[in-house]
C-alpha positions in Angstrom: 0.2 0.2 -0.1 3.2 2.3 0.4 4.3 1.9 -2.4 2.6 3.9 -5.5 5.0 2.4 -8.4 2.8 -0.8 -8.1 -1.0 1.1 -7.8 -2.8 1.7 -11.2 -2.6 4.1 -13.3 -5.7 6.3 -13.5 -4.8 7.6 -8.9 -2.1 9.3 -10.7 -3.5 10.5 -14.3 -7.1 11.2 -13.1 -6.3 13.8 -10.1 -5.2 15.0 -12.7 -7.5 15.6 -15.0 -9.7 19.3 -14.2 -5.6 20.7 -14.7 -5.3 19.1 -17.8 -9.1 19.5 -19.2 -8.4 23.7 -17.6 -4.9 24.2 -19.7 -6.5 22.5 -23.2 -9.1 25.5 -22.5 -6.6 28.5 -22.5 -5.1 26.8 -24.8 -6.8 27.8 -27.5 -6.5 24.3 -28.8 -8.4 21.3 -27.1 -5.5 18.4 -28.2 -3.0 21.8 -29.1 -0.8 19.2 -27.1 -0.8 16.8 -29.7 1.5 18.8 -32.0 4.4 18.4 -28.9 6.5 15.4 -31.7 5.6 16.3 -34.5 7.5 14.1 -36.6 5.8 10.7 -34.6 2.7 10.1 -35.5 0.4 11.6 -33.0 3.8 13.1 -31.2 4.5 9.6 -29.8 0.1 8.4 -28.3 1.0 5.0 -28.6 -0.2 4.2 -31.9 3.4 5.0 -33.6 5.8 2.7 -35.1 8.6 2.0 -33.0 10.6 1.1 -35.6 9.7 3.8 -37.6 10.6 6.5 -34.8 13.8 4.0 -34.1 15.2 5.1 -37.7 15.0 9.4 -37.1 18.4 8.6 -34.8 21.9 8.1 -37.2 22.2 4.4 -37.3 25.1 4.2 -35.3 23.6 4.8 -32.5 20.6 2.7 -32.9 20.0 -1.3 -32.4 20.6 -2.9 -35.4 16.5 -3.7 -36.1 14.1 -5.9 -38.6 10.2 -5.5 -38.9 8.4 -8.5 -39.9 4.8 -6.8 -41.4 1.9 -8.2 -40.9 2.0 -10.1 -44.0 5.6 -11.3 -43.9 5.4 -15.0 -44.3 5.9 -16.1 -40.8 8.7 -19.5 -41.8 11.1 -17.0 -44.1 12.1 -15.3 -41.2 14.4 -17.1 -39.6 16.2 -17.2 -42.9 16.1 -13.2 -43.9 17.3 -12.3 -40.1 20.5 -14.6 -40.6 21.0 -13.2 -44.8 21.0 -10.1 -42.1 23.8 -11.4 -39.9 21.4 -11.3 -36.7 22.6 -13.5 -34.3 20.8 -14.7 -30.9 19.5 -13.3 -28.4 17.4 -11.4 -30.0 14.8 -8.7 -28.5 11.8 -9.1 -30.2 8.6 -6.6 -29.4 5.3 -6.0 -31.6 6.0 -3.0 -33.9 3.5 -1.0 -32.1 3.1 -1.3 -27.8 3.9 0.0 -24.7 4.3 -1.1 -21.2 6.6 -4.0 -21.5 3.8 -6.4 -23.2 4.5 -8.7 -25.8 8.4 -7.9 -25.0 10.7 -11.4 -25.0 13.6 -12.3 -25.8 14.3 -14.6 -28.6 17.2 -17.4 -28.1 16.1 -19.7 -31.1 15.0 -20.3 -34.8 11.8 -22.1 -32.7 11.6 -19.2 -30.7 11.0 -16.8 -33.3 9.0 -19.1 -34.9 6.6 -19.0 -32.1 6.6 -15.7 -30.7 5.2 -14.7 -34.8 3.0 -17.2 -35.3 1.2 -16.4 -31.8 1.0 -12.9 -31.9 0.9 -12.2 -35.2 0.5 -8.1 -35.7 4.2 -6.3 -37.0 7.1 -6.7 -35.0 10.3 -5.4 -34.6 13.0 -7.5 -33.9 16.6 -6.1 -32.3 19.6 -7.1 -31.7 20.4 -7.5 -27.6 22.0 -5.1 -26.6 24.5 -7.1 -23.2 25.3 -3.8 -22.1 23.7 -4.8 -18.2 23.1 -0.5 -17.5 19.9 0.3 -18.7 18.6 4.4 -18.0 15.7 6.1 -18.8 16.2 9.7 -19.6 13.5 11.9 -19.8 14.8 15.5 -21.9 12.9 18.1 -23.7 13.4 21.0 -26.0 11.9 24.3 -27.5 11.2 24.7 -31.0 13.0 27.4 -32.2 15.9 26.8 -29.3 19.4 24.7 -29.3 20.1 23.6 -25.9 16.9 20.8 -24.4 17.0 20.5 -20.2 17.0 16.7 -18.7 13.8 16.3 -16.6 14.3 12.9 -15.1 16.5 10.1 -14.9 15.9 6.8 -13.5 18.2 3.9 -13.8 16.6 1.0 -14.3 18.0 -1.8 -11.3 17.1 -5.9 -13.0 16.1 -7.9 -10.1 18.1 -10.4 -9.1 18.4 -13.3 -6.6 22.1 -15.0 -5.4 21.8 -19.2 -4.8 22.6 -20.3 -1.4 23.0 -24.0 -2.8 20.2 -25.3 -0.2 16.9 -23.1 -2.0 15.8 -24.2 -5.9 15.4 -20.8 -8.2 11.3 -20.8 -7.3 11.5 -20.3 -3.2 14.6 -17.7 -4.1 12.3 -16.3 -6.2 9.8 -16.5 -3.9 12.0 -15.0 -1.4 13.0 -12.2 -2.0 10.9 -9.2 -1.2 10.4 -7.8 -5.2 10.8 -10.5 -7.2 7.8 -13.0 -6.2 5.8 -10.0 -6.5 6.4 -11.1 -10.5 7.1 -15.2 -9.9 4.5 -15.4 -12.6 7.0 -13.7 -14.8 9.4 -15.2 -13.9 8.2 -19.3 -13.8 7.7 -19.0 -17.6 10.9 -16.8 -18.5 12.7 -19.6 -16.2 10.2 -22.6 -16.8 13.0 -25.1 -17.6 14.8 -23.8 -14.4 12.9 -23.4 -11.6 14.1 -26.6 -9.9 17.7 -25.9 -10.6 19.5 -25.2 -7.1 21.7 -22.8 -7.6 25.8 -22.5 -6.2 26.3 -20.4 -3.4 26.6 -16.9 -3.8 25.9 -17.1 -8.1 23.3 -14.6 -9.1 21.1 -14.9 -11.4 19.7 -12.2 -13.6 16.6 -13.4 -13.5 14.6 -10.6 -16.6 16.8 -8.1 -18.8 13.7 -6.5 -20.4 13.6 -2.2 -18.8 9.8 -2.6 -18.4 8.9 -2.0 -14.5 6.4 -5.1 -15.8 9.0 -7.2 -16.1 10.2 -6.8 -13.0 12.6 -4.1 -13.1 13.5 -1.7 -10.1 13.1 2.0 -11.3 15.4 3.9 -9.3 15.4 7.8 -9.1 18.9 9.1 -11.1 17.8 12.8 -10.4 21.6 13.1 -9.0 22.7 11.6 -12.5 21.8 15.1 -14.1 25.1 18.0 -15.4 26.2 20.2 -17.6 28.2 16.4 -19.6 25.0 14.5 -19.3 22.9 17.6 -20.5 25.1 18.1 -23.5 25.4 14.3 -24.9 21.3 14.2 -24.7 21.2 17.1 -25.8 24.0 16.6 -29.1 21.6 12.9 -29.7 18.4 15.1 -29.5 19.6 17.7 -31.6 19.5 15.2 -34.7 16.2 13.6 -33.8 14.2 15.7 -36.8 10.7 16.5 -34.9 11.0 15.6 -31.6 11.6 17.6 -28.3 9.4 15.4 -26.6 9.6 12.7 -24.2 12.0 9.0 -23.3 15.1 8.2 -24.4 15.9 4.7 -22.6 19.6 3.7 -23.3 22.2 0.8 -22.0 25.3 2.1 -22.4 28.6 0.4 -20.5 29.8 3.0 -18.1 28.9 6.7 -17.7 32.3 7.4 -18.5 31.8 6.2 -21.9 28.3 6.9 -22.1 29.4 11.2 -21.4 32.0 10.3 -24.9 29.4 9.0 -27.2 30.8 5.6 -26.7 29.0 2.2 -25.7 25.4 2.9 -26.1 22.2 1.7 -27.5 18.8 3.9 -27.5 16.7 1.5 -27.7 13.6 3.5 -27.8 12.8 7.0 -28.5 8.8 7.3 -26.4 6.7 10.6 -26.6 4.2 12.1 -25.4 2.5 9.1 -23.1 6.0 8.7 -21.6 6.2 9.3 -17.6 9.3 10.5 -15.8 10.0 7.2 -13.9 12.2 8.6 -11.4 8.8 9.2 -9.6 7.8 5.4 -8.9 11.1 5.5 -6.3 9.1 5.0 -3.6 12.3 4.7 -1.3 13.9 7.6 -2.5 14.4 10.3 0.7 12.3 13.1 -1.1 9.6 11.1 -2.9 6.0 11.2 -1.6 3.2 10.5 -4.0 1.8 13.7 -4.2 5.7 14.8 -5.9 4.4 12.5 -8.5 1.1 14.0 -9.3 3.5 17.8 -9.1 6.5 15.8 -11.7 3.3 14.6 -13.7 1.3 17.4 -14.0 4.7 19.8 -14.3 5.7 17.6 -18.1 2.5 17.6 -19.0 2.9 21.0 -19.0 5.9 21.3 -20.5 4.1 19.4 -23.5 1.3 21.6 -24.0 4.0 25.0 -24.5 5.9 22.7 -26.8 2.9 21.7 -28.4 1.4 24.8 -28.8 4.4 26.5 -30.0 5.0 24.1 -32.3 2.4 25.4 -34.0 2.6 28.9 -34.0 6.8 29.4 -34.9 6.3 26.1 -37.6 2.7 26.9 -39.0 2.2 23.2 -38.4 -1.9 22.4 -38.5 -3.8 21.0 -35.5 -4.5 17.8 -36.6 -9.1 17.0 -36.8 -10.0 16.2 -33.7 -12.4 12.8 -35.6 -9.3 10.6 -36.8 -8.0 11.3 -33.3 -10.5 9.8 -31.8 -10.6 6.9 -34.6 -7.1 6.2 -33.7 -7.9 6.3 -30.2 -10.9 3.8 -30.6 -8.7 1.7 -32.7 -5.5 1.8 -30.2 -8.1 0.8 -27.1 -8.2 -2.8 -29.2 -5.2 -3.7 -30.0 -3.9 -2.8 -26.5 -6.9 -5.1 -25.0 -5.8 -7.7 -27.4 -1.6 -7.5 -26.1 -2.8 -7.7 -22.8 -4.7 -11.3 -23.4 -1.6 -12.8 -25.2 1.1 -11.0 -22.5 -1.1 -12.8 -20.3 -0.6 -16.2 -22.2 2.2 -18.3 -21.7 4.8 -19.1 -24.5 
């Protein structure tokens, strides 16, 4: 009850809706915020293609990626991947998706075929990036300006348990004060190892996917914000055309190398539905639930300001309401499908 990272989303958003509506009315257009990222479909409301969005980055900054379309001959995909020199393990995820739904580490051709047959939607396949460190960095910049700001840094901590030479993996998971919350997920990921007894002192990483829904812990990393990090991120984001607001998910080897633009990959570019995820760290000394709400409200305010400036300074018209409503209704149906598939074992 005290760990608000586990509370449902409506608990965060419902109290802020009056402020959201008030800004919409004052902004001169109900959906002025939807122009915050004009280079992405509806600024990244969840319906955008991850493959296309990631392609906005220079090739060296992103993982090697391959898009499997809905009409692709699934049986031919392993041969295509082999021809393009992809090597297992790989990461597969829906090209349109969020919250870690159906993001999986794929270890073989057989697993790839099984995954594609089950998901049956457009899928983006990426190299598995072996770096053990991952950050979620929230950045915003106003149109016409060359300097942006980092407003949130989240350190992503992958759950690990340590063998004791006596307990099997299922017992280690149930005895861990965090891992037990995600026991169903870990039973599926490690189904062939649940009865294995690991030697004393051996560490077992339970998930390598940096999503909260996969058990990853979000830690407030705002102490990492400094001029060097802002300069690095700013240089990256200036190369992403039409993107001013959102979160970058970055895997990297070390902070020293990251600041030198070495040994890192940007896994995703997230738009207007992304969050300053440091707010989910309830263990931080200054954290409160009401401060979390304040952070979301602040970011929504920035989003609206950027959208208005894109409209006025770049002359980009606001999208029509009805196509956006249709987009959101289709997204809702699609999300239900992802949730249902995500709950199944495969």
